[in-house]
C-alpha positions in Angstrom: 0.8 24.5 -69.1 3.0 21.5 -68.5 2.1 18.2 -67.2 2.9 17.3 -63.6 4.9 14.3 -65.1 7.3 17.1 -66.5 8.2 19.2 -63.3 11.2 21.0 -64.0 14.7 21.0 -62.7 15.4 22.3 -59.4 12.4 20.6 -57.5 13.2 20.0 -53.9 15.5 18.8 -51.2 16.2 17.4 -47.7 18.5 15.1 -46.0 18.7 12.5 -43.4 21.4 10.7 -42.0 22.7 7.3 -40.8 25.1 5.6 -38.7 28.8 5.5 -39.9 29.0 1.6 -39.0 28.0 -0.4 -41.9 27.4 2.5 -44.6 29.5 1.0 -47.3 33.1 1.9 -47.8 34.4 4.8 -46.2 37.0 5.7 -48.5 36.7 7.1 -52.1 36.2 3.7 -54.5 39.1 2.6 -56.4 39.6 3.2 -60.0 37.4 0.4 -61.5 34.6 0.2 -63.9 32.3 -1.6 -61.2 32.2 -1.0 -57.5 30.8 -3.9 -55.8 28.8 -3.3 -52.8 26.9 -6.6 -51.2 25.1 -8.2 -54.0 24.9 -5.0 -56.0 27.3 -2.6 -57.5 27.8 1.0 -58.9 30.1 2.3 -61.8 32.8 4.7 -61.3 32.0 6.0 -64.9 28.9 7.8 -66.0 27.1 6.0 -69.0 27.8 7.1 -72.4 26.3 10.2 -73.6 25.2 11.5 -70.2 26.6 14.2 -68.1 27.8 15.2 -64.7 27.8 18.9 -63.0 28.1 21.5 -65.8 27.7 25.3 -66.1 24.5 26.5 -67.6 26.0 26.4 -71.0 27.0 22.8 -70.6 30.5 23.1 -69.8 32.0 20.6 -67.3 32.7 22.0 -63.9 34.7 20.9 -60.9 34.4 22.1 -57.2 35.7 25.6 -56.8 37.7 25.1 -53.6 41.2 26.1 -52.5 44.0 23.6 -52.1 43.3 23.0 -48.3 39.9 21.8 -49.3 40.6 19.9 -52.4 40.0 16.5 -50.7 37.0 17.2 -48.9 33.6 16.1 -50.2 31.6 19.5 -51.0 28.3 19.9 -49.5 26.5 20.8 -52.4 22.5 21.8 -52.1 23.3 24.3 -49.3 22.6 27.9 -48.7 26.5 28.8 -50.0 26.9 26.1 -52.6 27.5 28.7 -55.3 30.9 29.6 -53.9 32.0 25.8 -54.7 29.5 25.3 -57.7 30.0 27.6 -60.7 26.7 27.2 -62.2 27.3 30.5 -64.7 30.3 30.7 -66.3 30.6 34.2 -66.1 30.3 34.4 -62.3 33.5 32.8 -60.6 32.4 34.3 -57.3 28.9 33.6 -55.9 25.2 34.4 -56.4 23.6 35.8 -53.3 23.8 33.8 -50.2 21.1 34.1 -47.4 22.7 33.4 -43.7 20.0 35.4 -42.0 20.3 37.4 -40.7 22.7 38.7 -43.0 22.9 38.2 -46.7 26.2 37.9 -48.9 27.5 37.9 -52.1 31.2 37.5 -53.1 32.9 39.9 -55.6 36.2 40.8 -56.8 36.7 43.4 -54.1 35.5 41.1 -51.1 32.2 40.2 -49.4 29.2 42.2 -50.1 27.0 42.2 -46.9 23.4 43.2 -46.5 20.6 43.2 -44.1 17.2 43.3 -45.8 14.4 44.2 -43.3 11.3 45.1 -45.8 9.8 42.4 -47.8 9.1 43.3 -51.7 6.1 41.4 -53.2 6.7 40.5 -56.7 5.1 37.6 -59.1 1.5 39.4 -59.3 1.6 38.9 -55.6 2.9 35.4 -55.6 6.5 36.0 -54.2 7.9 37.7 -51.1 11.5 38.6 -51.0 13.8 40.2 -48.4 16.5 40.3 -51.4 20.0 40.7 -50.8 20.9 44.4 -51.1 24.3 45.4 -50.6 25.0 47.9 -47.5 28.6 47.3 -47.5 31.6 45.3 -49.0 34.3 44.0 -46.4 37.6 43.7 -48.0 41.2 44.9 -48.3 42.7 47.9 -50.0 43.4 47.3 -53.3 42.0 43.8 -53.4 40.8 42.3 -57.0 40.5 38.8 -56.9 39.9 36.9 -59.9 37.7 34.4 -58.6 36.4 33.3 -54.9 36.8 29.7 -53.4 35.3 27.8 -50.6 38.2 27.4 -48.2 36.7 25.9 -45.1 33.0 24.9 -43.9 31.4 23.3 -41.0 28.0 22.4 -40.3 26.1 25.9 -41.1 29.2 28.1 -41.4 31.6 28.7 -44.3 34.8 30.3 -45.2 35.0 32.2 -48.7 38.6 32.8 -49.9 40.0 35.8 -52.2 43.4 35.9 -53.4 45.0 38.5 -56.2 48.5 37.5 -55.9 49.2 40.4 -53.5 46.4 40.1 -51.0 44.4 37.3 -49.5 41.4 37.6 -47.5 39.0 34.9 -45.8 35.7 35.6 -44.0 33.6 33.2 -41.9 29.9 33.6 -42.1 27.1 31.5 -40.9 23.3 31.1 -40.3 22.5 33.0 -37.2 25.7 34.9 -37.1 25.4 38.8 -36.8 29.3 38.7 -37.2 31.5 38.6 -40.2 34.9 37.4 -39.1 37.8 38.6 -41.6 41.4 37.6 -41.8 43.5 39.3 -44.5 46.9 39.8 -45.4 48.7 42.4 -47.9 46.5 45.2 -47.3 44.5 47.5 -44.7 41.1 46.4 -43.4 38.4 48.3 -45.7 34.8 48.4 -45.5 33.0 50.0 -48.6 30.0 51.5 -47.9 26.7 51.8 -50.3 26.2 55.3 -49.6 28.1 57.6 -47.0 27.8 56.7 -43.6 27.0 58.3 -40.4 28.8 57.5 -37.4 27.0 56.8 -33.8 30.1 55.8 -32.2 33.9 55.9 -32.7 36.2 54.3 -29.9 39.4 54.3 -32.2 39.4 50.6 -33.3 35.6 50.1 -32.7 33.3 52.1 -35.1 29.9 52.4 -35.0 28.2 53.3 -38.6 24.5 53.3 -39.9 24.2 52.7 -43.6 20.7 52.7 -45.2 19.0 52.4 -42.0 21.2 49.5 -40.7 23.5 49.6 -37.9 27.0 48.0 -38.0 29.8 47.8 -35.7 33.2 47.6 -37.2 36.2 45.9 -35.0 39.7 46.4 -36.0 42.9 45.3 -33.8 43.4 47.1 -30.4 45.5 49.9 -31.2 44.2 50.5 -34.9 41.8 53.4 -36.0 39.0 53.4 -38.4 39.2 56.5 -40.8 36.3 57.5 -42.8 36.9 59.1 -46.4 33.5 59.3 -48.4 32.1 55.7 -48.6 35.5 54.1 -47.6 36.3 53.1 -44.0 39.7 51.8 -43.8 41.8 50.6 -40.7 45.6 49.5 -40.5 45.9 46.0 -38.7 48.9 46.9 -37.0 50.7 43.6 -37.8 47.8 41.6 -37.2 45.5 39.8 -39.9 42.1 40.1 -38.3 39.0 42.4 -38.1 35.3 41.7 -37.8 31.9 43.5 -38.5 28.5 42.8 -36.9 25.1 43.9 -37.6 23.4 45.4 -34.5 19.9 45.0 -33.6 20.3 48.6 -31.8 22.9 51.3 -31.5 22.7 50.6 -27.8 23.7 47.1 -28.2 27.4 48.1 -29.2 28.9 47.3 -25.8 27.3 43.7 -26.0 28.7 43.1 -29.3 32.1 44.5 -28.8 32.6 42.0 -26.0 32.6 39.3 -28.7 34.2 41.0 -31.6 37.4 39.1 -31.4 36.0 35.5 -30.4 36.2 34.2 -33.8 33.8 31.5 -34.8 35.9 28.4 -36.0 33.6 25.6 -36.2 29.8 25.0 -36.1 28.4 21.5 -34.9 25.0 20.0 -34.2 24.5 16.8 -32.1 21.1 15.0 -31.6 19.4 12.1 -29.4 16.2 10.7 -29.4 15.0 9.2 -26.1 11.5 7.9 -25.0 9.6 10.2 -27.4 11.7 13.2 -27.4 14.1 14.7 -29.9 16.9 16.9 -28.4 19.6 18.8 -30.7 22.3 21.1 -29.4 23.8 23.7 -31.5 27.3 24.5 -30.7 29.9 27.0 -32.2 33.6 26.5 -31.4 35.6 29.9 -31.1 39.1 31.2 -31.2 39.9 34.4 -29.1 41.8 36.7 -31.4 42.5 39.3 -28.2 41.8 38.7 -24.7 40.2 35.4 -23.4 36.2 35.7 -24.6 35.2 32.6 -25.8 31.5 33.2 -26.0 29.6 34.5 -28.9 26.1 35.5 -30.0 23.7 33.5 -32.1 20.6 34.6 -33.8 17.8 31.7 -33.4 15.1 31.2 -35.9 11.6 30.8 -35.0 11.6 27.0 -35.2 14.3 26.9 -32.6 13.5 29.3 -30.0 9.8 27.9 -30.2 11.5 24.9 -28.7 14.3 26.1 -26.3 14.1 27.0 -22.7 17.7 28.3 -22.7 17.6 32.0 -22.0 17.4 34.5 -25.0 18.4 38.4 -24.8 15.7 40.9 -25.7 17.4 41.5 -29.0 15.8 40.4 -32.0 16.5 40.5 -36.1 14.2 40.4 -39.0 14.2 37.6 -41.5 12.2 35.9 -44.2 11.5 33.1 -41.5 10.0 35.8 -39.1 11.7 37.1 -36.0 15.1 35.8 -34.9 16.0 35.9 -31.5 19.5 36.5 -30.0 21.3 34.1 -27.6 24.4 35.2 -25.8 26.3 31.8 -25.7 28.1 29.6 -27.7 25.5 26.9 -27.8 21.9 26.1 -27.2 19.5 23.1 -27.0 16.2 22.6 -28.6 13.7 19.8 -27.4 10.7 18.4 -29.2 8.1 15.5 -29.1 9.3 13.5 -31.8 7.3 13.0 -35.1 5.6 10.3 -35.6 6.2 7.5 -38.2 4.0 4.3 -38.9 4.7 1.6 -42.1 1.0 2.1 -42.7 -1.9 3.3 -40.7 -3.4 0.7 -38.4 -6.3 -1.7 -39.3 -9.8 -0.3 -38.5 -13.3 -1.3 -38.7 -13.9 1.5 -41.2 -12.2 -0.3 -44.3 -14.1 -2.8 -46.1 -11.6 -5.7 -47.0 -13.7 -6.7 -50.2 -13.4 -3.4 -51.6 -10.0 -3.0 -50.4 -9.1 -6.1 -52.1 -10.6 -4.7 -55.6 -8.5 -2.1 -55.7 -5.3 -3.7 -54.6 -5.7 -6.1 -57.6 -6.0 -2.9 -59.6 -2.9 -2.0 -59.0 -0.7 -5.3 -59.0 -2.6 -6.4 -62.0 -1.7 -3.5 -64.2 0.1 -4.0 -67.4 2.8 -2.0 -66.2 2.8 -0.8 -62.4 6.0 1.0 -62.9 3.6 3.3 -65.6 6.5 3.6 -67.8 9.1 5.1 -65.3 12.7 5.0 -66.4 14.4 7.8 -64.4 15.2 8.2 -60.9 12.3 10.4 -60.1 9.4 8.7 -61.7 10.7 5.2 -60.7 10.9 6.5 -57.1 7.4 7.6 -57.3 6.1 4.0 -58.6 8.1 2.4 -55.8 6.6 4.7 -53.2 2.9 3.8 -54.6 3.6 -0.2 -54.1 5.2 0.0 -50.8 2.6 2.1 -49.1 0.2 -1.1 -50.0 2.5 -3.7 -48.9 1.4 -3.4 -45.2 -2.2 -2.6 -46.1 -2.5 -6.0 -48.2 -1.0 -7.7 -45.1 -3.5 -6.2 -42.8 -6.4 -7.9 -44.8 -4.7 -11.3 -45.0 -3.7 -10.8 -48.7 -0.4 -12.5 -48.4 -0.5 -13.5 -52.2 -0.8 -9.7 -53.3 1.5 -8.3 -50.9 4.4 -10.9 -51.9 3.7 -10.2 -55.6 4.3 -6.2 -54.9 7.3 -7.1 -53.0 8.6 -8.8 -55.8 7.9 -6.1 -57.9 9.8 -3.7 -56.0 12.6 -5.9 -55.5 13.2 -6.8 -58.8 13.1 -2.9 -60.0 15.4 -1.9 -57.0 17.9 -4.8 -58.0 18.0 -3.2 -61.6 18.8 -0.2 -60.3 21.3 -1.5 -57.7 23.4 -3.3 -60.5 25.8 -1.6 -62.4 25.9 -2.0 -66.3 22.5 -2.2 -67.4 19.8 0.3 -68.5 19.5 1.8 -65.0 22.6 2.4 -62.8 24.0 4.6 -60.1 27.5 6.4 -61.0 30.1 7.8 -58.7 31.7 11.2 -59.4 35.0 11.2 -58.1 35.4 15.4 -58.2 32.0 15.9 -56.7 31.8 12.7 -54.3 28.2 12.0 -55.3 26.4 9.2 -56.5 24.0 9.8 -59.4 21.4 7.6 -60.9 21.1 7.4 -64.7 18.7 8.1 -66.6 18.8 11.2 -64.3 15.8 13.9 -64.1 15.4 17.5 -63.2 19.0 18.2 -63.0 19.6 15.4 -60.8 22.9 15.0 -62.9 24.0 18.3 -64.1 22.7 20.7 -61.3 23.1 17.9 -58.8 19.3 18.7 -57.7 17.1 16.8 -55.5 19.1 13.3 -54.7 17.5 13.3 -51.2 14.1 13.7 -53.0 14.6 10.9 -55.6 16.5 8.5 -53.3 13.9 8.9 -50.3 11.6 6.8 -52.4 14.1 3.8 -53.0 15.0 3.9 -49.0 11.5 3.8 -48.0 10.7 1.1 -50.4 13.6 -0.8 -49.3 12.3 -0.2 -45.7 9.3 -2.0 -46.3 11.0 -4.8 -48.0 13.2 -5.3 -44.9 10.0 -5.3 -42.7 9.2 -8.5 -44.5 12.4 -10.0 -45.7 15.4 -8.8 -43.5 17.7 -10.9 -45.5 17.2 -8.7 -48.6 18.2 -5.9 -46.5 21.5 -7.6 -45.2 24.6 -5.6 -46.0 25.7 -8.9 -48.1 22.7 -8.6 -50.1 21.0 -5.3 -51.1 21.1 -3.6 -47.9 24.7 -2.0 -48.8 23.4 -0.2 -51.9 20.6 0.9 -49.8 23.0 2.5 -47.4 25.3 4.1 -50.4 22.2 5.9 -51.4 21.8 7.1 -47.7 25.7 8.2 -47.6 25.1 10.3 -50.6 21.9 12.0 -49.4 22.2 11.9 -45.6 25.6 10.7 -44.6 26.0 11.4 -40.7 29.8 11.1 -40.8 31.9 14.3 -41.2 35.1 12.2 -41.6 34.0 10.2 -44.6 35.9 11.1 -47.6 33.5 9.5 -50.3 30.5 11.6 -49.4 29.7 15.0 -47.6 28.2 15.4 -44.2 24.1 15.6 -44.6 24.3 16.7 -48.1 21.0 18.7 -48.4 20.0 19.1 -45.1 20.7 22.3 -43.2 20.7 21.7 -40.1 20.6 25.4 -38.7 17.7 26.3 -41.3 16.0 23.3 -40.2 15.1 21.8 -43.6 16.5 20.8 -46.9 17.6 22.4 -50.0 16.9 21.5 -53.5 19.5 23.1 -55.8 22.8 21.6 -55.9 24.4 24.6 -57.1 22.3 27.4 -55.2 22.7 29.7 -58.4 19.7 32.0 -58.0 19.3 35.5 -56.9 17.0 34.6 -54.2 19.4 31.9 -53.0 18.5 28.3 -52.6 15.2 26.8 -52.6 13.0 23.9 -51.7 9.5 23.1 -53.4 8.2 20.1 -52.2 8.9 19.8 -48.2 6.8 16.6 -48.0 9.2 14.8 -50.3 11.9 16.0 -48.4 10.6 14.5 -45.0 9.9 11.3 -47.3 13.7 10.4 -46.7 13.6 11.1 -43.0 10.7 8.9 -42.5 12.4 6.4 -44.5 15.4 6.4 -42.4 13.5 5.8 -39.3 11.9 2.7 -40.9 15.0 1.5 -42.4 16.6 1.9 -39.1 14.1 0.1 -37.0 13.9 -2.6 -39.8 17.5 -3.3 -39.8 18.4 -3.1 -36.2 20.4 0.4 -36.5 19.2 2.9 -33.8 21.5 5.3 -34.9 20.2 5.6 -38.2 16.6 5.6 -36.8 17.3 8.0 -34.3 19.0 10.6 -37.1 15.7 10.1 -39.3 13.9 11.0 -36.0 15.8 14.2 -35.5 15.6 15.4 -39.4 12.0 14.5 -39.5 11.1 16.2 -35.9 13.1 19.3 -37.0 11.8 19.7 -40.4 8.4 19.3 -39.4 8.5 22.3 -37.4 10.1 24.2 -40.3 7.4 23.3 -42.6 4.6 24.3 -40.2 6.1 27.6 -39.7 7.6 28.3 -43.2 5.5 26.6 -45.7 2.2 27.0 -43.9 2.8 30.0 -41.5 1.0 27.9 -38.7 1.2 30.6 -36.2 0.6 33.2 -38.8 4.0 35.1 -37.8 6.1 34.3 -40.8 4.4 35.4 -43.9 4.5 39.5 -44.4 0.9 40.8 -44.3 1.4 42.0 -47.4 2.0 38.7 -48.9 -1.9 37.7 -48.9 -1.3 34.0 -49.2 -1.7 31.3 -46.3 0.8 28.6 -47.6 3.7 28.6 -49.8 4.8 26.1 -52.5 8.3 26.9 -52.6 10.8 28.3 -49.6 13.5 30.5 -51.2 16.7 32.0 -49.1 15.1 35.4 -49.8 11.4 34.6 -48.9 8.8 32.2 -50.2 6.5 32.0 -53.3 3.0 30.7 -53.8 4.0 28.9 -57.1 5.6 25.7 -58.1 8.4 25.0 -60.8 6.0 23.5 -63.4 2.6 25.1 -63.0 0.5 27.7 -61.2 -2.3 25.5 -60.8 -3.6 25.8 -56.9 -4.5 22.2 -56.7 -0.5 21.4 -57.2 0.8 24.5 -55.2 -1.2 23.1 -52.2 -0.6 19.4 -53.0 3.2 19.4 -53.8 3.9 20.0 -49.9 1.5 17.0 -49.1 2.8 14.2 -51.5 3.6 11.5 -50.8 1.1 10.7 -48.4 2.3 8.0 -46.0 2.9 6.9 -42.6 5.6 9.5 -42.2 3.3 12.2 -43.1 1.3 12.3 -39.8 3.4 15.4 -38.4 1.4 17.6 -40.8 -1.6 16.6 -38.4 0.1 18.8 -35.6 -1.6 22.1 -37.1 -5.3 21.5 -37.9 -6.2 25.3 -38.0 -3.3 25.8 -40.8 -4.6 22.9 -42.7 -8.0 24.3 -42.8 -6.7 27.5 -43.9 -4.4 26.2 -46.4 -7.4 24.1 -48.1 -9.6 27.2 -48.1 -7.2 29.2 -49.7 -6.8 26.3 -52.4 -10.7 26.5 -53.1 -10.7 30.4 -53.5 -7.9 30.3 -55.8 -8.7 27.2 -57.6 -12.4 28.7 -58.0 -14.0 25.3 -56.3 -12.9 22.1 -54.9 -9.9 20.1 -56.1 -10.2 18.0 -59.5 -6.8 17.1 -60.5 -5.0 16.2 -57.2 -8.4 15.7 -55.3 -7.2 12.1 -53.8 -3.9 14.2 -52.4 -5.9 17.0 -51.2 -8.6 14.8 -49.6 -6.0 13.0 -47.5 -4.7 16.3 -46.6 -8.0 17.3 -45.2 -7.8 14.3 -43.1 -5.4 15.0 -41.1 -7.7 17.8 -39.3 -11.4 16.6 -40.4 -11.4 13.2 -41.2 -15.2 13.1 -41.5 -15.4 15.9 -44.0 -12.5 14.0 -46.1 -14.4 10.9 -46.1 -17.6 12.5 -47.2 -15.9 13.8 -50.4 -14.4 10.4 -51.2 -17.9 8.8 -51.1 -19.1 11.5 -53.2 -16.2 11.5 -55.8 -14.3 8.3 -55.6 -15.4 6.5 -58.5 -14.6 9.3 -61.3 -10.8 10.4 -60.7 -7.7 9.4 -61.9 -5.1 9.1 -58.7 -1.9 11.4 -58.8 1.0 9.6 -60.1 2.5 8.4 -56.7 -1.1 7.6 -55.6 -3.6 4.7 -55.9 -7.1 4.4 -55.2 -6.2 1.4 -52.8 -4.0 3.8 -50.5 -6.4 6.7 -50.8 -9.4 4.5 -49.8 -7.6 2.9 -46.7 -6.2 6.3 -45.5 -9.3 8.3 -45.8 -11.4 5.6 -44.1 -9.0 4.6 -41.5 -8.9 8.0 -40.1 -12.5 8.6 -40.6 -12.6 5.5 -38.0 -10.0 6.2 -35.3 -9.6 10.1 -35.9 -7.1 12.5 -36.9 -3.4 12.4 -35.6 -2.8 13.6 -32.1 0.7 15.1 -31.9 0.5 15.9 -28.3 1.0 12.3 -27.1 4.0 10.4 -28.0 5.4 6.9 -27.8 8.6 5.6 -26.7 9.6 4.4 -29.9 9.7 6.7 -33.1 7.2 3.8 -35.0 4.3 4.7 -32.8 1.3 7.3 -32.9 -1.9 8.4 -31.5 -4.9 9.4 -33.2 -8.0 10.9 -31.3 -11.9 11.0 -32.3 -14.0 12.8 -30.1 -12.8 11.5 -26.3 -11.5 8.4 -27.6 -7.6 8.1 -28.5 -6.3 5.0 -30.6 -2.8 4.0 -29.8 -0.5 2.4 -32.5 2.8 1.2 -32.5 4.9 -0.9 -34.6 7.5 -3.3 -33.1 10.4 -4.4 -35.9 12.2 -6.2 -33.4 12.3 -10.0 -33.0 11.1 -10.0 -29.4 7.7 -8.5 -28.0 8.1 -5.4 -26.5 5.7 -2.8 -24.4 5.4 0.7 -25.9 4.6 3.7 -23.0 2.9 6.5 -24.0 3.4 10.4 -22.6 -0.1 10.2 -21.2 0.5 6.9 -18.9 -1.0 4.4 -21.5 1.1 1.2 -22.1 0.6 -0.8 -25.5 2.2 -4.6 -25.6 3.3 -5.3 -29.0 4.5 -8.4 -30.3 7.5 -9.0 -32.5 7.5 -7.8 -35.8 3.8 -6.3 -35.9 1.6 -3.7 -35.3 -0.8 -3.1 -32.1 -3.5 -1.0 -31.5 -5.5 -0.2 -28.4 -8.3 2.5 -27.8 -9.4 4.5 -24.6 -9.3 7.8 -22.8 -5.8 7.5 -21.9 -4.4 7.7 -18.3 -4.1 10.9 -16.3 -1.0 10.1 -15.0 1.4 13.2 -15.4 4.0 12.8 -18.4 6.6 10.4 -17.3 9.3 12.6 -18.8 8.2 16.2 -18.6 9.7 19.2 -20.5 11.5 21.6 -18.3 9.8 24.7 -17.3 10.5 28.1 -18.7 13.1 29.7 -16.3 12.0 33.3 -17.5 8.8 33.9 -15.7 5.1 33.9 -16.4 4.8 37.7 -17.3 4.4 38.2 -21.1 4.9 41.5 -22.8 2.9 42.5 -26.1 5.1 43.0 -28.8 4.1 44.1 -32.3 3.1 41.2 -34.8 1.1 39.4 -32.4 3.8 38.0 -30.0 3.8 37.5 -26.4 7.3 37.2 -25.0 8.8 37.0 -21.4 11.9 39.0 -22.7 12.0 42.5 -21.4 13.7 45.6 -22.9 11.2 45.9 -25.8 10.7 49.1 -27.9 7.6 51.0 -27.0 4.9 51.2 -29.6 1.2 50.7 -30.1 -1.2 48.6 -32.3 -4.5 50.0 -33.6 -7.6 48.5 -32.2 -10.1 48.7 -35.3 -13.6 50.3 -34.5 -16.5 48.3 -33.3 -18.2 50.1 -36.3 -21.2 51.4 -34.3 -22.3 47.6 -33.1 -22.3 45.9 -30.0 -19.8 43.3 -29.9 -19.8 42.9 -26.0 -18.4 39.2 -25.3 -17.7 38.3 -29.3 -14.2 39.4 -30.6 -14.6 41.5 -33.5 -11.4 42.1 -35.9 -9.3 41.4 -32.5 -5.5 42.3 -32.2 -4.2 38.7 -31.2 -1.2 38.0 -29.3 -0.1 34.4 -28.9 2.8 32.4 -27.3 3.5 28.6 -27.8 5.4 25.7 -26.2 4.7 27.2 -22.7 5.3 24.8 -19.8 4.1 25.5 -16.3 2.6 24.0 -13.2 -0.9 25.7 -12.0 -0.4 28.0 -9.0 -2.9 26.8 -6.6 -5.8 29.3 -6.3 -4.0 31.1 -8.9 -5.7 33.6 -11.6 -5.0 35.4 -14.7 -4.2 39.0 -14.5 -3.1 41.5 -17.3 -2.3 45.2 -17.3 -3.5 46.6 -20.9 -2.6 50.5 -21.7 -5.2 51.6 -23.9 -6.2 55.1 -25.3 -9.3 56.1 -27.2 -7.9 59.8 -27.7 -10.5 62.0 -28.1 -13.3 59.9 -29.4 -16.4 59.4 -27.2 -18.1 56.0 -25.9 -15.4 53.6 -26.9 -15.1 50.2 -24.9 -12.0 47.8 -25.0 -12.3 44.3 -24.4 -9.8 41.4 -23.6 -10.1 37.4 -23.9 -7.4 35.3 -22.5 -7.2 31.8 -24.2 -5.4 28.6 -22.7 -4.6 25.6 -24.9 -2.8 23.4 -22.4 -1.1 20.9 -24.8 -0.8 22.9 -27.8 -2.9 20.7 -30.0 -4.9 23.7 -31.6 -7.8 23.3 -29.2 -8.2 26.1 -26.2 -9.3 24.4 -23.2 -10.1 27.4 -21.1 -11.2 30.7 -22.1 -11.6 33.7 -20.1 -13.7 36.9 -21.3 -13.5 40.1 -19.2 -16.0 42.9 -19.0 -14.9 45.9 -21.4 -13.1 48.6 -20.4 -14.9 52.2 -21.2 -11.9 54.7 -22.2 -12.5 58.4 -21.7 -11.9 61.1 -24.6 -8.9 62.3 -23.3 -5.6 61.6 -25.1 -3.3 59.6 -22.7 -2.8 55.9 -21.9 -5.2 54.3 -19.5 -4.9 51.1 -17.5 -7.3 48.0 -18.2 -6.8 45.2 -15.9 -8.5 41.9 -14.8 -10.1 44.0 -11.9 -12.9 44.7 -14.4 -14.1 40.9 -13.8 -14.7 38.0 -15.6 -17.9 38.2 -17.8 -17.5 34.5 -18.8 -15.2 31.7 -18.7 -15.1 28.1 -19.8 -13.3 25.3 -18.8 -10.8 25.0 -15.7 -7.4 25.9 -15.7 -4.6 23.1 -15.7 -1.0 22.6 -16.2 0.7 23.7 -19.3 2.8 21.0 -21.4 4.0 22.7 -24.4 0.8 24.9 -24.4 -0.5 27.9 -25.9 -1.6 31.3 -24.5 -3.6 33.8 -26.4 -4.6 37.2 -25.6 -7.4 39.0 -28.0 -8.1 42.7 -27.6 -11.0 44.3 -29.7 -13.6 47.1 -29.5 -16.7 45.9 -27.8 -18.5 49.0 -28.4 -18.1 52.5 -30.2 -17.6 54.1 -33.6 -13.7 54.8 -33.6 -10.2 53.0 -33.3 -8.1 53.2 -30.4 -4.6 52.2 -29.5 -2.9 49.3 -27.4 0.6 49.7 -26.0 3.4 47.1 -26.8 7.0 46.7 -26.3 6.6 47.9 -22.4 6.5 46.4 -18.9 3.3 48.4 -18.5 1.2 46.2 -21.1 1.7 42.6 -19.8 -0.4 39.3 -19.3 0.7 37.4 -16.3 -0.5 33.9 -16.1 -0.9 31.8 -12.7 1.9 29.3 -13.5 5.3 28.5 -12.1 
């Protein structure tokens, strides 16, 4: 088994961004051996004996783009990057690309399209995949292109291009798009299906077909007609050059999709803002009307998006590896989230013994080699990160000498890397428009992997230095090189000719990608989501420390967005994403096609779980928002591991402290003396972290401050409010529960109390879709209507009495609910149940409310059970059966959760509960 110090290539990724102003030269560097940037420099030539991007056989490659795109920086590390990066020399087209709900692969004859809806479990149960499988190919009659190139792209869409000298084809595809928009010349439109299609609608230029159980609509220009011959479906374009294809959620959706068939998407763009503890993002498509005047479109939202939008959604849904996607009928939508907290360090507390901490700090700073022999970008970054976490900790206890020695170590190592010509340097690749550090590692050179992941440590360390020495961080000093690294990994500019926009952060998918080339059958991948967010947190700190609010706010957008994606797609926090057949509570890696309980380098459960925790920093606090998921995660780790953690125990103790600080402290107290810290950790940091949280409590994501560098911790009924003010004058930080905290200049301040009962000064909009929730298969409560009628099976009570206590319940839940309590209002429900012909069954319901979404249910209502008759047919169980018990009092919902549980209270047989209809609903007393 390889050591964790030999992690293999395509590990992870993310991205973050920065203000355009002051990021270094906006144009590509001139031809010169050394490019000066402030006090530092980088080279325009790779060091002797090193490589840049290559095929898998070592042949150098350049971007595979059309002449129209030749001067644009290529966004490597994307969901579609194999169009431009020919990693495999025998494949000049692409590997499978996962746009969701559709999947794609470029071939000689055009674009293969699929809609995978059934997960397959592989790797001894360790991976689930909704793997690409061709339903049809979109092309032109006779098309036989020698390659496929990237012709155009925007924030989450791309246009592949084919030409065989006679025919040309362009298609525009993207995340969330149920349409493929095609433009072709030199041949008729041709759709080649994987099997003989069945026709469910024929309207001349509009054809509805079913292939492999999936419904597609084909749209040719008005006046054209689709003709079917076996598996070939063709249409003349009548002098026009456009046609489109859409996957339909159901055959009755054809009329809706027909409305937008010729509203071609030409651009996709996200904008973001941070204000008063809230991050908003708007996702907009630009369209062109090929026929008529319709400029709207349809977009399928991922779970991390629809959980946080109040924009109206249709009843249409799609299956995806990220759970249910919900469809919006509009060219834009907006998400609103509470900003993820970032602190330079946890606050000073009574739980930490200064003498003991001092000893641990001296162990680090007096080591013979504080960098542990690191020479490449990744391991140097890890060592820089280890020191950076300890600088504010030393400062807290008055150890300014230790603090300054660590700052000197960090400055020296960064300055070595930030100066061209030495043993360590950064080199700019003009063809790929990227900055690579040499010595490189894990394919950061040949595959352009992991830049955000490696360089995040450098930016984080620089941000800590800037906190204590602003002059070092000036553009004229070393800040210019820091900003150049940011431009490479997280460039916010779409017009910068030297680096691409947000190289690795997929703004629609909501997270980063690790592989520069995306050359896998499973799409792209990201392993360490936590090292991805490390860069975003670094941007918050760097922007705050250097007075750059644009960069700070971008970091807040990236961190907040990815934190929800991590919760849903890596940790399955709501238990609504992973297929039930997967059998795991966490994923070590997320792929375009699904997710895997694995890492690139080991099957050790400790590292599978720990890789999405490290490095633990003041930017990791978002992990504390899903405490139930943490408990499930750690329980699984111990099951798979055959006992508690041994190798990465420090990381996993810290992870547990986000949910249960007291338990984490007891484990530290029992085992702190006899373990070797993980390479990016130290006993000094782990001791400070665990004992601080044991003193102040776990992170409380339900309350936010009005600057990104603020956080709240809760222990029992006491909240501790913390904020760091990087500015040169004192300021007051106001929290969403009304608490105000005065913070001196360039300082951290804390205050404890129960908080104010004043209402949120900036409440989120209340949902416009009402207070009636349908039950849907998969444990969903939704205000959407028009579902498909079905039923879920209520397990038998097994002959025992479970009156009042849930037993193997069906659970239905909705999160992110906002509402004002109706005076005198009460919960109501109508549940259609059926025991068939079984005698003596009773079904019972419980409705629970978590008013703030913090994972704790504040009001629970258990109703008397309903005795069903032994006659087949639906019976209605309502709240009129009366309350058996209730705890807590109803209150307003602010980002809250509503849960319905239904189980068999008595009996010895299963029964059914109706779903997907407006006669099986929960109605909450809110407006």
